[in-house]
C-alpha positions as CSV (number, residue, x, y, z in Angstrom):
1,M,27.2,-9.5,-13.3
2,N,24.0,-10.5,-11.4
3,R,20.7,-8.9,-12.4
4,V,17.5,-8.7,-10.3
5,L,13.9,-8.7,-11.7
6,V,11.5,-7.5,-9.0
7,I,7.8,-8.0,-9.8
8,G,5.6,-6.1,-7.4
9,L,2.0,-7.3,-7.0
10,D,0.3,-4.7,-5.0
11,S,-1.9,-6.2,-2.2
12,A,-1.2,-9.8,-3.2
13,P,-2.0,-12.0,-0.1
14,P,-0.9,-15.6,0.6
15,S,-4.5,-16.7,0.4
16,T,-4.8,-16.1,-3.3
17,I,-1.2,-16.4,-4.5
18,F,-0.3,-19.6,-2.7
19,D,-3.7,-21.2,-2.4
20,K,-6.8,-20.1,-4.2
21,Y,-5.4,-19.3,-7.7
22,L,-2.0,-21.1,-7.8
23,D,-3.5,-23.8,-10.0
24,E,-4.4,-21.1,-12.5
25,M,-0.9,-19.7,-12.5
26,P,1.6,-22.3,-14.0
27,N,4.5,-19.8,-14.3
28,L,4.2,-18.8,-10.7
29,A,3.7,-22.4,-9.6
30,E,7.0,-23.2,-11.3
31,I,8.8,-20.4,-9.3
32,V,7.1,-21.6,-6.1
33,E,8.7,-25.0,-6.4
34,Q,12.2,-23.6,-6.9
35,S,12.2,-20.6,-4.6
36,I,12.4,-19.3,-1.1
37,R,8.9,-18.1,-0.5
38,G,6.3,-17.4,2.1
39,P,4.3,-14.6,3.8
40,L,6.0,-11.2,4.0
41,R,5.0,-9.2,7.0
42,S,4.2,-5.6,6.1
43,C,5.1,-2.4,8.0
44,H,3.1,-0.1,10.3
45,P,0.9,1.0,8.7
46,P,0.4,-1.7,6.0
47,I,-0.4,0.8,3.3
48,T,0.9,1.1,-0.3
49,V,2.5,4.4,0.7
50,P,4.8,3.9,2.7
51,A,5.2,0.1,2.3
52,W,6.9,0.1,-1.1
53,A,9.3,2.8,0.0
54,V,10.1,0.8,3.1
55,M,10.7,-2.3,0.9
56,A,13.2,-0.4,-1.3
57,T,15.1,1.4,1.4
58,G,15.1,-0.9,4.5
59,L,13.9,2.1,6.6
60,T,10.8,2.5,8.7
61,P,7.9,4.8,7.9
62,G,9.0,7.0,10.7
63,E,12.5,7.4,9.3
64,L,11.0,8.0,5.8
65,G,8.4,10.4,7.2
66,M,5.7,8.6,5.4
67,Y,2.5,7.5,7.2
68,G,0.0,7.2,4.3
69,F,-1.1,8.7,1.1
70,R,-1.8,12.1,2.7
71,H,-0.4,14.0,5.6
72,R,-1.8,16.9,7.7
73,Q,-0.4,20.3,7.0
74,K,1.4,21.6,10.1
75,G,-0.7,24.2,12.0
76,S,-3.9,23.4,10.2
77,Y,-7.0,21.4,11.1
78,Q,-8.3,20.7,7.6
79,E,-5.5,21.2,5.1
80,N,-3.5,18.2,4.0
81,Y,-1.0,17.3,1.2
82,L,-0.5,14.2,-0.9
83,V,2.7,12.3,-0.4
84,T,4.7,12.3,-3.6
85,S,8.2,11.6,-4.8
86,R,9.2,14.9,-3.4
87,N,8.8,13.4,0.0
88,F,10.9,10.4,-0.9
89,N,14.3,11.6,0.1
90,A,16.0,8.4,1.3
91,K,18.3,6.3,-0.8
92,A,16.7,3.3,-2.4
93,V,18.4,0.2,-3.6
94,W,18.7,1.6,-7.1
95,D,20.6,4.6,-5.7
96,F,23.1,2.3,-4.0
97,I,23.8,0.1,-7.0
98,A,24.2,3.2,-9.2
99,V,27.4,4.0,-7.4
100,G,28.8,0.8,-9.0
101,G,27.6,1.9,-12.4
102,R,24.6,-0.3,-12.5
103,K,21.4,0.9,-14.2
104,S,17.8,0.4,-13.1
105,L,14.4,0.3,-14.9
106,I,11.7,1.3,-12.5
107,V,8.0,1.1,-13.5
108,G,5.0,2.1,-11.4
109,F,6.9,2.3,-8.1
110,P,5.0,4.4,-5.5
111,P,5.7,7.2,-4.8
112,S,7.6,8.1,-8.0
113,Y,5.6,11.1,-9.4
114,P,6.8,13.6,-10.3
115,P,9.3,11.3,-12.0
116,L,12.2,10.3,-9.8
117,T,15.7,10.8,-11.2
118,V,17.4,7.4,-11.5
119,E,20.5,6.0,-13.1
120,G,18.5,4.4,-15.9
121,W,14.8,4.7,-16.8
122,L,11.5,5.3,-14.9
123,I,7.8,5.4,-15.5
124,S,5.9,7.0,-12.6
125,D,3.3,5.5,-10.4
126,F,-0.5,5.4,-10.1
127,H,-0.8,8.9,-8.6
128,T,0.3,10.4,-11.9
129,P,-2.4,12.7,-13.2
130,S,-4.2,11.2,-16.2
131,D,-3.3,14.3,-18.3
132,A,0.4,14.4,-17.2
133,K,2.8,15.0,-20.1
134,N,5.9,14.4,-17.9
135,Y,5.8,11.0,-16.3
136,T,9.1,9.4,-17.3
137,Y,12.7,9.7,-16.7
138,P,14.4,10.6,-18.8
139,P,11.5,12.7,-20.3
140,W,12.1,11.3,-23.8
141,L,11.2,7.8,-22.6
142,R,7.5,8.9,-22.7
143,I,7.8,9.0,-26.5
144,E,9.1,5.4,-26.6
145,V,6.4,4.2,-24.1
146,E,3.6,5.7,-26.2
147,R,5.0,4.2,-29.4
148,I,4.8,0.8,-27.7
149,A,1.3,1.1,-26.2
150,G,-0.4,4.4,-26.9
151,R,-1.6,6.7,-24.1
152,Y,-0.2,5.3,-20.9
153,I,-2.8,4.3,-18.2
154,H,-1.5,4.9,-14.7
155,D,-4.7,3.9,-12.8
156,V,-8.4,3.2,-13.0
157,E,-11.3,4.4,-10.9
158,F,-12.2,1.3,-8.8
159,R,-14.7,2.5,-6.3
160,V,-17.7,2.3,-8.6
161,E,-21.1,0.7,-8.4
162,D,-21.1,-0.5,-12.0
163,R,-18.2,-2.9,-12.1
164,K,-18.6,-4.2,-15.7
165,P,-16.7,-1.3,-17.4
166,L,-14.1,-1.7,-14.7
167,M,-13.3,-5.2,-15.8
168,R,-12.4,-3.9,-19.3
169,E,-10.4,-1.0,-17.8
170,L,-8.4,-3.2,-15.4
171,K,-7.6,-5.7,-18.1
172,E,-6.6,-3.0,-20.6
173,M,-4.4,-1.2,-18.1
174,T,-2.6,-4.3,-16.8
175,Q,-2.0,-5.7,-20.3
176,Q,-0.6,-2.4,-21.3
177,H,1.7,-2.2,-18.3
178,L,3.0,-5.8,-19.0
179,K,3.5,-5.0,-22.7
180,V,5.6,-1.9,-21.9
181,V,7.6,-3.5,-19.2
182,E,8.4,-6.6,-21.4
183,K,9.5,-4.4,-24.3
184,L,11.7,-2.2,-22.1
185,A,13.1,-5.3,-20.4
186,L,14.2,-6.5,-23.8
187,T,15.6,-3.3,-25.1
188,K,17.3,-1.6,-22.1
189,K,20.5,-2.7,-20.6
190,W,19.4,-2.8,-17.0
191,D,20.7,-4.5,-13.9
192,L,17.7,-3.9,-11.6
193,L,14.1,-4.0,-13.0
194,W,11.5,-3.1,-10.4
195,Y,7.9,-3.2,-11.7
196,V,4.8,-2.6,-9.5
197,E,1.3,-3.5,-10.8
198,I,-1.4,-1.6,-9.0
199,G,-4.2,-3.4,-10.9
200,L,-4.3,-6.3,-8.5
201,D,-5.0,-3.9,-5.6
202,R,-7.9,-2.4,-7.6
203,L,-9.2,-5.9,-8.4
204,H,-9.3,-6.9,-4.8
205,H,-11.0,-3.7,-3.6
206,A,-13.7,-3.9,-6.3
207,F,-14.3,-7.7,-6.6
208,W,-13.4,-9.4,-3.3
209,K,-16.9,-10.2,-2.2
210,F,-17.6,-12.0,-5.5
211,F,-14.9,-14.7,-5.1
212,D,-14.6,-15.0,-1.3
213,E,-17.4,-17.3,-0.1
214,N,-16.6,-16.2,3.5
215,H,-17.0,-12.5,2.9
216,P,-19.8,-11.2,5.1
217,K,-21.5,-9.7,2.0
218,H,-20.6,-12.5,-0.4
219,V,-22.5,-12.2,-3.7
220,E,-22.8,-15.1,-6.2
221,E,-21.9,-13.5,-9.5
222,D,-20.1,-15.8,-11.9
223,E,-19.2,-13.1,-14.3
224,F,-17.2,-11.2,-11.7
225,S,-15.7,-14.3,-10.0
226,D,-14.6,-15.6,-13.4
227,F,-13.1,-12.3,-14.2
228,V,-10.9,-12.4,-11.0
229,R,-9.7,-15.9,-12.0
230,E,-8.9,-14.6,-15.6
231,Y,-7.1,-11.6,-14.2
232,Y,-4.8,-13.8,-12.1
233,K,-4.2,-15.9,-15.2
234,M,-3.3,-12.8,-17.2
235,L,-0.9,-11.7,-14.5
236,D,0.7,-15.1,-14.6
237,E,1.2,-15.0,-18.3
238,G,2.8,-11.6,-17.9
239,I,5.1,-13.0,-15.2
240,G,6.1,-15.8,-17.6
241,R,7.0,-13.3,-20.4
242,L,9.0,-11.1,-18.0
243,R,11.0,-14.1,-16.9
244,A,11.6,-15.1,-20.5
245,A,12.8,-11.5,-21.2
246,A,15.4,-11.9,-18.4
247,P,16.2,-15.6,-18.0
248,D,19.5,-14.8,-16.3
249,A,18.0,-12.6,-13.6
250,H,17.2,-13.4,-10.0
251,T,13.4,-13.1,-9.8
252,L,11.9,-11.6,-6.7
253,I,8.0,-11.5,-6.6
254,V,6.7,-9.4,-3.7
255,S,3.7,-7.6,-2.4
256,D,3.6,-4.6,-0.1
257,H,0.7,-5.9,2.1
258,G,-2.1,-8.4,1.9
259,A,-5.8,-8.1,1.5
260,K,-8.9,-9.7,3.1
261,A,-12.6,-9.2,3.4
262,M,-13.9,-6.0,4.9
263,E,-16.1,-6.6,7.9
264,G,-17.5,-3.1,7.9
265,V,-16.6,0.5,8.8
266,F,-16.0,2.2,12.2
267,V,-17.0,5.9,12.2
268,I,-14.2,7.3,14.3
269,N,-15.4,10.9,14.5
270,E,-19.0,9.9,15.4
271,W,-17.6,7.9,18.2
272,L,-15.3,10.7,19.4
273,A,-18.2,13.2,19.3
274,D,-20.5,10.9,21.2
275,N,-17.8,10.3,23.9
276,G,-17.0,14.0,24.5
277,Y,-13.7,14.2,22.7
278,L,-15.0,16.1,19.6
279,A,-17.6,19.0,19.6
280,F,-19.6,20.4,16.7
281,E,-21.3,23.8,16.5
282,E,-24.2,21.8,15.0
283,K,-23.8,18.1,14.4
284,P,-24.6,17.0,10.8
285,E,-27.6,14.8,10.4
286,S,-26.6,13.3,7.0
287,Q,-23.3,12.1,5.7
288,T,-20.9,15.0,5.6
289,P,-17.2,15.2,4.9
290,F,-15.4,16.0,8.1
291,N,-13.7,19.1,6.5
292,K,-17.2,20.5,5.7
293,A,-18.5,20.0,9.3
294,K,-18.6,23.0,11.7
295,V,-16.3,21.8,14.5
296,R,-16.0,23.6,17.8
297,W,-12.2,23.5,18.0
298,D,-12.2,25.4,21.2
299,K,-14.1,22.4,22.7
300,T,-12.5,19.6,20.8
301,R,-9.7,17.4,22.2
302,A,-9.2,14.9,19.4
303,W,-10.3,14.1,15.9
304,G,-9.6,11.3,13.4
305,W,-9.0,10.5,9.8
306,G,-10.4,7.5,7.9
307,G,-8.8,4.8,5.7
308,Y,-7.7,1.2,6.1
309,Y,-6.4,2.4,9.4
310,A,-7.3,5.5,11.5
311,R,-5.1,8.4,12.3
312,L,-5.8,10.3,15.5
313,F,-4.9,13.9,16.1
314,V,-4.9,15.8,19.4
315,N,-5.8,19.4,19.6
316,V,-2.6,20.5,21.3
317,R,-2.2,23.9,23.0
318,G,0.6,25.9,21.3
319,R,0.6,23.6,18.2
320,E,-2.9,23.9,16.8
321,P,-4.6,27.3,16.2
322,Q,-7.2,26.7,19.0
323,G,-5.4,23.9,20.9
324,I,-6.8,23.1,24.3
325,V,-4.8,20.0,25.4
326,D,-1.6,20.8,27.3
327,P,1.4,19.0,25.7
328,E,2.1,17.1,28.9
329,D,-1.4,15.7,28.9
330,V,-1.3,14.2,25.4
331,D,-0.2,10.7,26.5
332,S,-2.8,10.4,29.2
333,L,-5.5,11.6,26.7
334,L,-4.4,8.9,24.2
335,M,-4.6,6.3,27.0
336,E,-8.1,7.5,28.0
337,I,-9.3,7.2,24.4
338,S,-7.6,3.8,24.0
339,D,-9.3,2.5,27.2
340,D,-12.7,3.8,26.0
341,L,-12.3,2.4,22.5
342,R,-11.5,-1.0,23.9
343,K,-15.0,-1.1,25.5
344,V,-16.7,-0.7,22.1
345,K,-18.6,-3.8,20.8
346,T,-19.4,-4.5,17.1
347,P,-23.0,-4.7,16.0
348,A,-22.7,-8.5,16.6
349,G,-21.7,-7.8,20.2
350,K,-18.1,-8.8,19.8
351,S,-15.0,-6.9,20.9
352,M,-13.7,-4.7,18.1
353,G,-10.1,-5.5,18.9
354,V,-8.6,-2.0,19.1
355,E,-4.9,-1.4,18.8
356,I,-3.5,2.1,19.3
357,Y,0.1,3.2,18.8
358,K,2.1,6.4,19.1
359,P,4.6,6.7,16.2
360,S,7.4,6.9,18.8
361,D,6.3,3.4,20.0
362,L,6.8,2.0,16.5
363,Y,9.8,3.7,14.9
364,P,13.3,4.5,16.0
365,E,12.9,8.0,14.5
366,V,9.8,10.0,13.7
367,R,10.1,12.5,10.8
368,G,7.8,14.6,8.8
369,D,4.1,15.1,9.8
370,P,3.0,12.1,11.7
371,P,-0.4,11.6,13.4
372,D,-0.5,11.5,17.2
373,A,-1.7,7.9,17.1
374,I,-2.2,5.1,14.7
375,L,-5.3,2.9,15.2
376,Y,-6.3,-0.5,13.9
377,F,-9.7,-2.0,14.3
378,G,-10.4,-5.7,14.3
379,N,-6.9,-6.6,13.2
380,L,-7.5,-4.4,10.2
381,S,-10.8,-6.0,9.3
382,W,-12.8,-2.8,10.0
383,R,-12.0,0.2,7.9
384,S,-12.2,3.7,9.5
385,A,-14.6,6.4,8.2
386,E,-13.8,10.1,8.6
387,T,-17.2,11.4,7.5
388,V,-19.8,12.4,10.1
389,G,-23.6,12.6,10.2
390,H,-24.3,8.9,10.1
391,G,-26.0,8.7,13.5
392,N,-24.1,5.4,14.0
393,W,-20.7,4.2,14.9
394,F,-20.7,1.4,12.4
395,L,-21.4,1.2,8.7
396,E,-21.9,-1.8,6.5
397,E,-20.4,-0.1,3.4
398,N,-17.4,2.2,2.9
399,D,-18.4,5.9,3.1
400,T,-16.2,7.0,0.1
401,G,-17.5,4.5,-2.5
402,P,-17.9,0.7,-2.9
403,D,-15.0,-1.3,-1.4
404,D,-15.0,-5.0,-0.7
405,A,-11.6,-5.5,0.9
406,V,-9.2,-4.1,3.5
407,H,-5.5,-4.5,3.9
408,D,-3.9,-7.3,5.8
409,W,-0.5,-7.7,7.5
410,D,0.9,-10.5,5.3
411,G,1.9,-10.0,1.7
412,I,4.0,-12.5,-0.2
413,Y,7.5,-13.0,-1.5
414,L,9.2,-15.5,-3.7
415,L,13.0,-15.4,-4.6
416,Y,14.2,-17.5,-7.5
417,D,17.9,-18.0,-8.5
418,P,18.4,-19.0,-12.1
419,D,21.6,-20.7,-11.2
420,G,19.9,-23.0,-8.6
421,R,21.9,-21.9,-5.6
422,I,18.9,-21.3,-3.4
423,E,17.5,-24.2,-1.5
424,P,13.7,-24.1,-2.0
425,R,11.8,-23.6,1.3
426,E,8.9,-21.9,2.9
427,E,9.8,-19.2,5.5
428,R,8.0,-16.3,7.0
429,R,9.9,-13.1,6.5
430,D,9.6,-9.3,6.9
431,I,9.2,-6.4,4.4
432,Y,12.5,-4.9,5.7
433,D,14.3,-8.0,4.4
434,V,13.8,-7.1,0.7
435,A,16.3,-4.2,0.3
436,P,19.2,-6.0,2.0
437,T,18.4,-9.1,-0.1
438,I,18.6,-7.2,-3.4
439,L,21.9,-5.5,-2.3
440,R,23.3,-8.9,-1.2
441,I,22.6,-10.3,-4.7
442,F,24.6,-7.4,-6.1
443,G,27.4,-8.0,-3.6
444,S,26.7,-4.9,-1.6
445,E,25.9,-4.2,2.1
446,V,24.4,-1.0,3.6
447,E,24.6,-0.1,7.3
448,G,21.4,1.0,9.0
449,M,18.8,-1.2,7.3
450,K,16.5,-3.0,9.6
451,G,16.1,-6.3,7.8
452,R,18.3,-9.2,7.0
453,P,19.0,-10.8,3.6
454,L,17.0,-13.8,2.5
455,I,20.2,-15.4,1.2
456,G,23.9,-15.7,2.1
457,G,26.7,-14.2,0.2
458,E,26.6,-16.6,-2.8
């Protein structure tokens, strides 16, 4: 029976995996030479949640009802909730293969906390609280994990000014993850092993400006740039050990989205306020979280959220407590905002390159609690800030802590067949192609998935 080893490298872009650090990664380089590989286009929006869930289900974020890490609570201006495994209700590839009696080992897949129930074994993702006692399925797996590696580290704080302790923490966390996955890979009788390493994403956000000479805020710091190189080498050694633990398995290395240098930050709510869409009782004069600002909701037509993309909400009459925009006027208001945003110039006098989409434009079905619009600035190069009180539409630094990188559309994929039945080639593919590819390897097909398999029925 075929087995599949999926190694998920969160935020890995073609620029580092296929170019900058490939010479430092002999195990990966060997796979590159023998695999189908190339850029993997992410989903709308290209965010960890929902992208991994998209990859595992073949469904769009709209069908999943996932639009980011947090969603707005219906009927509220300020309340929101974190997207967790409780919001992950669609069938994933491990559910489909379980029907045939196959078992899966899932480690770090987002969102999987509280622990998803699977036919097999699971360690939950980076959103797991650091003091959580229940982070595995079955629950007793935690005892085994901690016998292998001690207290399990799900994530690190990466938006910090002092990056030196972060180097140690990232290394310790990733080495622990690799040790646990390798041990479980050797001792469990699995058919699908899907492991996601969040450490690479944290590395990129914290250290990108130190190794990217083209970063607008590039800093020459050998200690940090050397650490990035060593981290990639450490990942590669781990990839080699995982492949050795499952030499008979198809190996699929994937990332949910890419990464690139952050140009700066666009302060969406400052702009909305200055252009008459958002009103304050008293406008803050220093940086203030938006949920702490005194908003005149009876005079506000729209407001926004920050992040690697912006979410826009319309104050709709009959939907919001103090809604003032008639439902039939929502589309025209979004068009007005879009037209006004497209006139905005960056501090360098260039067009910001605004893209604005309604969820219904992007997805065949829109479930859950979507924003009224999804906005991208500068082809994702500009992050969105939700805070107010800056007195400026643009910031050089992230408003919620140091951050050197933003997300990019293209992640990566490599598919290796241990029996040599795949013709090595480079090919651009789509995140929706991953789930049907895994099922094809297992000899299964599922109707309704958007993508197409990377391989034939061999």
